[in-house]
C-alpha positions as CSV (number, residue, x, y, z in Angstrom):
1,X,-13.2,3.3,15.1
2,X,-12.2,-0.3,15.5
3,X,-12.1,-0.8,11.7
4,X,-10.0,2.3,11.3
5,X,-7.5,1.0,13.9
6,X,-7.4,-2.3,12.0
7,X,-6.9,-0.4,8.7
8,X,-4.0,1.6,10.2
9,X,-2.3,-1.6,11.5
10,X,-2.8,-3.2,8.1
11,X,-1.2,-0.2,6.3
12,X,1.7,-0.2,8.8
13,X,2.2,-3.9,8.2
14,X,2.3,-3.2,4.4
15,X,4.9,-0.5,4.8
16,X,7.0,-2.8,7.0
17,X,6.8,-5.5,4.4
18,X,7.8,-3.2,1.6
19,X,10.7,-1.9,3.7
20,X,11.9,-5.5,4.3
21,X,11.6,-6.2,0.5
22,X,13.7,-3.1,-0.3
23,X,16.3,-4.1,2.3
24,X,16.4,-7.7,1.0
25,X,16.9,-6.6,-2.6
26,X,19.6,-4.1,-1.6
27,X,21.4,-6.9,0.4
28,X,21.2,-9.3,-2.6
29,X,22.7,-6.6,-4.9
30,X,25.5,-6.0,-2.5
31,X,26.2,-9.8,-2.3
32,X,26.2,-10.1,-6.0
33,X,28.6,-7.2,-6.4
34,X,30.9,-8.6,-3.7
35,X,30.9,-12.0,-5.4
36,X,31.5,-10.4,-8.8
37,X,34.6,-8.5,-7.5
38,X,35.9,-11.7,-5.8
39,X,35.5,-13.5,-9.2
40,X,37.3,-10.6,-10.9
41,X,40.3,-11.0,-8.5
42,X,40.3,-14.8,-9.1
43,X,40.2,-14.2,-12.9
44,X,43.2,-11.9,-12.7
45,X,45.1,-14.3,-10.5
46,X,44.4,-17.2,-12.9
47,X,45.5,-15.1,-15.9
48,X,48.7,-14.1,-14.2
49,X,49.4,-17.7,-13.2
50,X,48.8,-18.9,-16.8
51,X,50.5,-15.9,-18.4
52,X,47.5,-15.6,-20.9
53,X,45.0,-12.8,-20.8
54,X,43.2,-13.4,-24.0
55,X,40.0,-15.5,-23.4
56,X,40.0,-16.6,-27.1
57,X,43.6,-18.2,-26.8
58,X,43.5,-22.0,-27.0
59,X,45.4,-22.4,-23.7
60,X,43.4,-19.8,-21.7
61,X,42.5,-21.3,-18.3
62,X,39.2,-23.1,-18.2
63,X,38.6,-21.9,-14.6
64,X,39.1,-18.3,-15.8
65,X,36.5,-18.8,-18.6
66,X,34.0,-20.2,-16.2
67,X,34.7,-17.4,-13.7
68,X,34.1,-14.8,-16.4
69,X,30.8,-16.4,-17.3
70,X,29.8,-16.5,-13.6
71,X,30.8,-12.9,-13.1
72,X,28.7,-11.8,-16.1
73,X,25.7,-13.7,-14.8
74,X,26.1,-12.1,-11.4
75,X,26.3,-8.6,-13.1
76,X,23.2,-9.3,-15.2
77,X,21.3,-10.5,-12.1
78,X,22.4,-7.4,-10.1
79,X,21.1,-5.2,-13.0
80,X,17.8,-7.0,-13.0
81,X,17.6,-6.6,-9.2
82,X,18.2,-2.9,-9.6
83,X,15.0,-2.7,-11.7
84,X,13.2,-4.7,-9.1
85,X,14.6,-2.4,-6.4
86,X,13.2,0.7,-8.1
87,X,9.8,-1.0,-8.3
88,X,10.0,-2.0,-4.7
89,X,10.9,1.6,-3.7
90,X,7.9,2.9,-5.6
91,X,5.6,0.4,-3.9
92,X,7.1,1.4,-0.5
93,X,6.5,5.0,-1.3
94,X,2.9,4.3,-2.3
95,X,2.3,2.2,0.8
96,X,3.7,4.9,3.0
97,X,1.5,7.5,1.4
98,X,-1.6,5.3,1.9
99,X,-0.7,4.8,5.5
100,X,-0.3,8.5,6.0
101,X,-3.7,9.2,4.4
102,X,-5.4,6.8,6.8
103,X,-3.5,8.2,9.8
104,X,-4.6,11.7,8.8
105,X,-8.2,10.6,8.5
106,X,-8.0,9.0,11.9
107,X,-6.4,12.1,13.4
108,X,-9.1,14.3,11.8
109,X,-11.9,12.0,13.2
110,X,-10.3,12.1,16.6
111,X,-10.1,15.9,16.5
112,X,-13.7,16.1,15.4
113,X,-14.8,13.8,18.2
114,X,-12.8,15.8,20.8
115,X,-14.4,19.0,19.4
116,X,-17.9,17.4,19.6
117,X,-17.2,16.2,23.2
118,X,-15.9,19.6,24.1
119,X,-19.1,21.3,22.6
120,X,-21.3,18.8,24.5
121,X,-19.5,19.5,27.8
122,X,-19.8,23.3,27.1
123,X,-23.5,22.9,26.4
124,X,-23.9,21.0,29.6
125,X,-22.1,23.6,31.6
126,X,-24.1,26.4,29.9
127,X,-27.4,24.6,30.8
128,X,-26.2,24.2,34.4
129,X,-25.3,27.9,34.5
130,X,-28.7,28.9,33.1
131,X,-30.5,26.7,35.6
132,X,-28.5,28.2,38.4
133,X,-29.2,31.7,37.1
134,X,-32.9,31.0,36.9
135,X,-32.9,29.4,40.4
136,X,-30.8,32.3,41.7
137,X,-33.1,34.8,40.2
138,X,-36.3,33.0,41.5
139,X,-34.8,32.8,45.0
140,X,-34.1,36.5,45.1
141,X,-37.8,37.3,44.2
142,X,-39.3,35.0,46.9
């Protein structure tokens, strides 16, 4: 049973690790989206300040161009993280299923052991009862 307990602990650890990974990716996506929206506000502010909204215009603000590039990079990174998030969620689901299988096996083994122990106890009680019945019957004859 010791190895089964170790296996259960291992599976629980794996599930916890997968959960942490999912949470970490979700937090990174949220950070990227927040930074992207902050950059969008800065771009609009810079465009309003310069009075030019066309990035191809020769006098378009350099900071706005750089912010647009950074925002696009953040959006692309967030999209890539979403793919990783789906993979991580799949791995979490698989790890959870594996953990449940091991726990069910352990529960089944424990139930079997309890049933065997109960059967042994009942057999002991039955044998005691038979001995008493035999002794009681022999004592009545004598």
